[in-house]
C-alpha positions, 0 to 999 in steps of 0.5 A: 461312111459318116460325112462328119469324119476327118478322113480323106476320101482315100482313107474312107475307101480303105476303111470301107474296103476293110469292113466290106471285104470288097474293093472300094473307090471314091468320087473322082477316081476314073474306074469302070465297072459296076459299083454300089454306094457303101451307104445306101447300096444305090448301084451304078454302071460306071464308065468314067469318073465316079460321081457322088451317090445321086441318092445320098451324096456318099463319096465311097463306092464298093466294086461289085464286079468279079475278077481282079481289082480294077486299077483307076486310070492314072494309077499304077497297079500294085505288084503281084503278090510274091508267088510261092517259090518254085520247087528246086529240081536237082539230079543225082541227089542221095535220099536218106532213108526215112524211119517209119513206124510199123503198121499194126492191122487188127480185124474185128475192131469195133468203133463206137460212134 
């Protein structure tokens, strides 16, 4: 992420996340895991507050772990995405007959590649 933009760190992390397709966080957030700098790919194993990149000074980090997106300390996890509606179960329901086209069977048909 260029340093001469007028983005907040949170906005920079959002843009990087959209661009990279990985959860991104910014300097000052307390989130554990393995991270890579979005600029120079320097990797860190983080247990506390994310620092600026020691190699290039970047403030945005991409989360390199598997599993669900980690939630930084002090933030509330977003609600889970709406699950698909469960099927409705009902008893004694009359089913309408469906009309199906007759099946035509032919032998010796040659299919051209």
